[in-house]
C-alpha positions, 0 to 999 in steps of 0.5 A: 175134601181132597178136591178142595185142598187140591183145587182151592186156589183155582176155586177162589180165582173162579169165584172172584172172576164170576162174582165180578161178572155177576156184579157187573150184571147187577150194575148193568141191569138193576141200577136203572131201577133208581136212575131210569126215571130221572134220565127218562124225564130229562131231569139229568143226563145219562152221564150225570146218572152214571156219575151219581149212581156210581158214587151212591151204589159203591157207597152202599155196597162198601159201607153197608154191604154187610160184614156177614152175608148169607151164602145160601140165598134166603134159605132157597136150598138145604145144604145139609145133605152134602156136608160130606161133599163140600166140593158140590156146593163149590161147584153149585155156587160157581155155577149159580154165579156164572149162570146168573151173570150170563142171563143178566148180560143177555137181558141187558143187551135186549134192554130187559129190566129183570130181577137180579135176585130172582136170577140168582135164586133161579140159578141156585134152584137149578144147581140144588135140584140137580146137584143135591136133589129136588127135596133140597129145594125150598119150593114154598120160597119159590112159590112166594117169588112167583107170586111177587111177579104180580104183587111187586108191579101192582103195589108200585103201580098203585102207589105211583097212580095215587101220587100222580092223581094227587099232583093233578088234583092239587097242582096241575088241574088248578087255575095257578099250577105254579103257585100251588106247586110251591104251596104243596111242595112241602108235602111232597118234600116231606115224603121224600125225606121220610122215605129216604130216611126209612130206606137208609135206616131199614135197608141201607144202614142195617149192617153198620151196627148203628143203634138208632133206637130211641128211649123205650121204642123198638127199632121199627118205631124208632126208624119211623120217628127218625123218618118223620124228623128227617122228613120235616127237616127236608120239607122246611129246607125245600120250602125255602129253596122252592120259594125262590124258584121263579116262573120261566116265561119263555119255557112256559110258552113252549110247555105250559107246566115247565116251571111246575116241573122244575120244582119236582126235579130236585125231589126226584133226584134226591129220592133216586140217590137214596134208592141207589144207595139202598140198592148197592147195600142190598143187591151186592149180596146177589153177586158176593154172597155165593162168592163168600160161600166158596171162599168160606168153604175153601178157607175152612178146608171144606166146612159147609156153613149157612153164614160166612165172614165177609172179607173187606176186599170182597165188598170192593169187588162187588161195588167195583163190578156194579159201577163197571156194569153201570158205566158200560151197559147201564144206559140200555135198561135205563132207556127201557124204564125211562123212555120206552114204557111211557113218556115221563116228565119230572113230576111223573118221574117223581111219582114213579121214583117215590112210589118205587122207594116207598114200596121197597120200604113197605116190603122191607118192613113186612118181609114181602118177597118183592123185586125192586125191578118189578116195583120200578116197572110197575110204578112207571106203568102206574104213572102212565095209566094216570093218562089212560092205557093209550099212554103205555106201550103195551108191546114193551110191557109184554116183552118185559113180562115175558123176560120176568117169566123166563128169568127163574127157569133160564137161571136154573137151566144154565146153572144145572148145565154149568154145574155138570161141566164144573163137576166133570172138570174137577171130579 
């Protein structure tokens, strides 16, 4: 308790700095989940992607980031063993933030799309194992996360492959692709509206205390009803707009399906915006959750709690850090997801983005521990597989998979080292 009283201000300053650094890493690495496909397909430029994502990510983080954040991430460790030594939890959370931020910086500079959730979880496991004891780590949770390395890309890839096959069958491989693209656009627009609404209700706005329940239905059923209504509205609007698109004869001479691809561009960008909003609202907790834990312990004089009230300025720090990371280094991972795995066009990018968003919604509804990053990579792979294994750069995939496997241990080892350094400095 004396250490908390003596060094409390220093701990808060370090928590803010490390939290900003971690949020920077989230923006630099994770935002490519939403914007990598539109950029890679040529639908929007990197600058446009940064501007769109900056607005949507910050809005998600600030508006729906949550008034209460679980500070012990997803029950990864049990802090009851150190209730009498709250300074150990402070060292641990600071170590986890700094370790995760460092690993994200390393991964981003190499263009590796890694999971920020798994990075911070690995860091907390490292601190928990050495700072509290191996028994304090919830190893069953870690086993589920390891399983998600296979499940996440597999589900995203299957969704994307099925969507791509449907577009080929209904549109591309027909006598009049453009006319059929207009004819079937209402279906793909409906899917956009449906998934965007579900992402927003189930992931983006869950902390805003907005009651979206309808009559006697439960929350989940109500969310699906709203999603169907929004999907129908978007489909109707898209049918009117897309009906006005005309064939570009000059563009079609260069690429036969250029006019068809124009139809999928706005659908993909809208889905990407939804993904960015949902990402900002959810993954900002990876940066500000441990920071909120430190603030709570210091402000309460050493009380260790599973939840902590979140001051509004902390959301500004998290949202601002995400935007800063996106603007400075976000292009590197965008290039990996958007251009290096397989060649994307707007229709392929639409399938990948829609598959990623759909999988995120599915995972949220079932509580499956999946990674948005791994879902996005799997979705892009699924789109590539629609054209055969030769359409995918297996060397790039190999590098990405290796980065996933070492993320958890890298975060854990770094956090353990930093924990001991902080303990030596302040104790």
